[in-house]
Structures are given as structure tokens and as C-alpha cells.
N, C-alpha and C positions, 0 to 999 in steps of 0.2 A: 362254304358252310361245312363241308366234310373236314377240312383242316381245323376249323373252330371247334368241332366236336371231338377232335383227337383222332380222326380216321385219316392218318397220314397216307397210308397205302391207297385208299380211295381217292384222296385229293390228288395224288401223283398220277393215278390212272386217268382222272378227268383232265388233268393238265396235259396229258400225252396227246390229246386231240387239238389242243390250242398251241400251235407253234408259230414260228415267225412267218411261215408261208401264208398265213391268214392276212398278214399285213399287205401282201402283194395284191390282195383282192379288196383292199380298202376297209378291211374288217378290224378296226382298231379297238372296238369295245371289248372283244375277247382278249386282246393283248392287255388291256387295262385290268380286266378281271383276273387274268393269269398273273399279272404282277402283284395284285392284292393277295392272291392265293400263295404265291412264293413268299410274300412278306409274312403271311400267317404261318408258313412252314419254316420260319426263321432263316430265310435265305434272301436277305435284303440286297445282296449284290446282284442276284438274278432278277429280282424285282426291278432294280434300277436299270439293269441292262434292257429289260423289256420296255420300260418307259422311254429310255433314251433312243432305242431303235425305232419306236413308234414316232417319237417327236422328229427324229432325223428323216424318217421316211416321208412323213406328211408335212414337215416344215411348220408344224404347229403342235399344240398340246394333244392333238388327236381327240379322241372322245373325252367326255367328261370323266369317264372312269380312269383314263390314263392320267388326267390331271389330279384326280383324287389319289391314285396310286403313287404318283410322283411326290405329292405333298406328304403323304403318309410315309413313304420310303425315306425321303430326306430327313424327316423328323426322327424316324427310328434310328437312322444312321448317325444322327447328330451333325448332319451336314448343314450347319446353321447359315453359313455364308450363301450357299446355293439356295437354301430355303428362303432366306430373306430376299434374294433376287427374284424368285418366282411368285412370292406372295401377292404382289400387286396384280399380276395377271390372274392368279387363282381367284382373288377377291372380285375382280372385274367379271370373270366368267360365272361367278355365283349367281348373277342375275338370270343366267340361262339354266344352270344346274345347281339347284338349291343345296345339294349335299356339300358342295365346295365351301360354303360359308362356315359351317361348324367344323369341317375338317381343317380348314385354314386356321380357324380360331384355336382349335386344340393344338395344332402343330406350333403355332406361334406361342401359345401359352406354355407349352413344354419348353420351348427355346428360352422364353423369358424366365421360367423357373430355374433352368440350368444356369442362367446368368445372374441369378439371385434377385431378380426383379419380381418379387412375390406379389405385390399389389397388382401389377399388370397381368401377371400369370393367372391370378385368381379371377380377375375380370374376364379375361379371354376364355378360360376354362368354363366359367359359369355361362358365358354366352354360347359356347360350344354345346354344353349340356342342354340349355334351352332349345338350341337349334335341332339337336338330335331328337329330343323329346317331341318337338313340334312336327318333325318329319316322321314320327312313329318308328324310330330305329332304336329299340331297347338295347341291343348288343353294343352299339356305339355309345349310347348314353351310359351304360355300365362301365365301359372302358374309360370314359371321361370322368366318371365318379371316382375311379381308382386314381386317376391323376390328381383330382381335387383332394382326395384323402391324403396324398403325400404332402400337401401344403396346409392341411387343416389341423386344428387343435385335436388332441386325442379323442375326446368324446365324439366330436363331429366326424373325425376320420373313421372311427369305428362304425358309425351309422352309414356313412357313404360306402364303406366296404361291405357291410351287411346287405345293403341294397344291391350292390353289384353282384354279390354272391347269389342272392335270390333270383336275380335276372338270369345269371349264367345257368343256374340250376333249372329254371323254367325252360331255357332254350337248349338244354342238354349240351352246353358248351363245357364239357368236363375239364379240359386242361385249364381253362380260365377259372372255373370254380375251384379247382384244386389249388391254383396259385393264390387265390384270395383266402381260401381256408388257411393256408400256411401263414399268410400275413396276419390273420385274425388270431392265430395261435390256438 
């Protein structure tokens, strides 16, 4: 959360207590959360290293947070082949960890959009938005609206971005609010 609010120093301080030694105690949830924090700090290579270390150590996707972090990281990096390979597992685990379903939908929607498959991308991103809203995750819903805006007609895109901006402002997620303000002009 500190990283989402633009407190990079605070986020790094918090990450200092979450290191690879926790994995030796079977504590893979902190590793997944750390990977998500590194992703928010624009360090996808470190996020991927955290995920891969956890998966290698436990011979599985680790906690659901590691699965979420891995899907998010691969999507951010545009590692579409590897993302495609793990999506079936991620979707299967969504029965246990509900967050994996909209995260997987958003990641696949992003991949489909990059490939020019706009109809499939819209369907997946709308499903992701519905999922995040159903789970009561406004920040993730706002991020998904931004993705939808990139595929929408101008008026609809503006409404989606304004909704994202309002959410980011409410959550005091300044870097995200600033980014959307610049998109809105």
C-alpha cells in the first residue's frame, strides 16, 4: 500500500523485513506480497525472481499471493508465452483463491489486447472488473477500468478514466491519480 501511495522509501523499508529467508520457514505469503510490492515499485525482474524462488522452493505456486504476483508480473513484463502456460493452473486455483480469477482475466485481457483481439480483450477485462468489484477491491477495479479505457470509444474511455481517478483519489494513491490526470489532459 505504501508503494501505491507513492511512499517508495516506506515501501522499501517494509520490504527489508521480507527476504528470502522467510521461504525456508514455509512463509510464502510474505514472498508473494513482497513480489507484488516490487511490481508496484516498477521492479518486475525482482518480482519475478521472488515468485520463481518461491515456486522452486515449494515445487508449487506457493501461496495464492505468489500465484497472483506471478500472473501480474508476467502480464506487466509482456511474457505472454509463459503467462499462457500458467493461466490454466491459475484459473483452476481460483476456486480456492477468488482473487486469482479476476487477476487472470485481466492479465489475459491485456495479452489479447496486445495481440489485437479486442473483442476477447473487452470480454475478459469486463469480467475482471466485475470480479474485482464483487470482491470489494476498488484499487484493482480502478486499474482494470484504465485497461478498459484503452479499448473503449472516447466518451466511454473518459468516463472509465474519471471513475479510476476518483477511486485513486479516495484511496490516496497519488502516483496512480497523477497518471490518470495526465491521460485525461
